[in-house]
C-alpha positions, 0 to 999 in steps of 0.5 A: 928284389929277388935275384934270378938263380942259375942251376947246372943240370946234370943229367946222370948215368951210372955215376956219370954225367950226360948229355944228349939232344932232345933225350937221344944220342947222350954221350959221357962228359965226366964223373957227376960228383967231381963236376957238381964240386966244379959248378959249386966252386964257381958259384952257381945258385943250385944244382939239379940231378937226374937219374936219367934211366931210372924211371924208364929202368922201374929202379930206385934212384942210386941214393950213395950218389946223392950223399956224395953229393951232399957232402961235396957241395953247400948248396941246395940240390934237387934230385929226380929219377927213380923215385916212386913213393914217399918213402924214397922222397924221405931217403933223398932228403935224409941223404942230403937233397934240397928238393925232389923232382917228380915227373912220370911219377906225378903223372901216373899218380898225381896224389904223390904231389899233395902227399910229399907237399904234406909230409915235407912241405911245398918248398921240397916238392918240384914238378918237372915237366917235359912239353912236346909242342903240338900243332892244331889239336883242340886237345891241347889248348896251350899248344903243348902236350906233357911227355914222359920217361925221357919223351918215351911216352905221350900222356895226353895231358896240356902242359897249361892244365897240368901245371895248374892242378899241379900247383893245385896239389901243392907243387912248390916249383915248375921246371918246364924243359922243353923237348923241342928245345933240349940240347939244341943250345938256341934259346929257351922255348920263351913262349911256353915258359912265359905261358906257365909262369903267367898261369901259376904263382909259384917260382917257374924254372926254364930249361932246355935250349940254354946255348949263350947267356943272352938266352938266360937273360931272355928266359928272365925277362920275356920269359918270366922265369925266376930260374935257369937251368943250364948244362951243355953250354958249361958242361963243354967249356965254352961258358963258366958260371962267373962269365955268365952272371957276368954278362947277366948283370952287365944286362941288368939281370938281377944275380947273386955274386960269388966271385 
């Protein structure tokens, strides 16, 4: 049986990790490389870094930060934000990342998924999507609309239709980050996660809303997620990676041990 993955998320601005609620009111929590090293030492399975203002500011990703992280850890990590073309993807991979996450770019230019998968392999291309709940709108049969640029822009795309199209284009993994749950720490948007997971054949990562280990267990069971992203619950020191993994193992969730 494949083990479930625990993936700390570092939202980075000016090399500092920040955290907000529903993409707003971010506060600085610490140095990105130092936190990456800490979570690596604690036994996380992967890491993901988002340069959270790169897309909105229309600037390249901080490639020096990517190199610094690659020197500090020895597990797979994904990088997103400020990716504009295949050249940017290549630079990120050559700097030491294993995966590239595309979100706003993929909506504007879906062909970048196919081009990236052809050039580097589907396993390197991750679709990040930020759906928001939409009630009683026939344009969005899934009940969720995809947003971009940190929830600054609505796209008119139905979340389920977009996930299926991205898979057809060659994306290797989908991160489903609920705008409604982001930073709330009351649990993942399980219905949304399960909806996407049941519709595609590639791994789906639950994101947005984790506040305690039982939320991850619910994402893995009821939500059918292959991995779960966590942020605030570890950034604050309320939980450590070993504590989370121990509780998940006790709940019968297949988890990779390190301690």
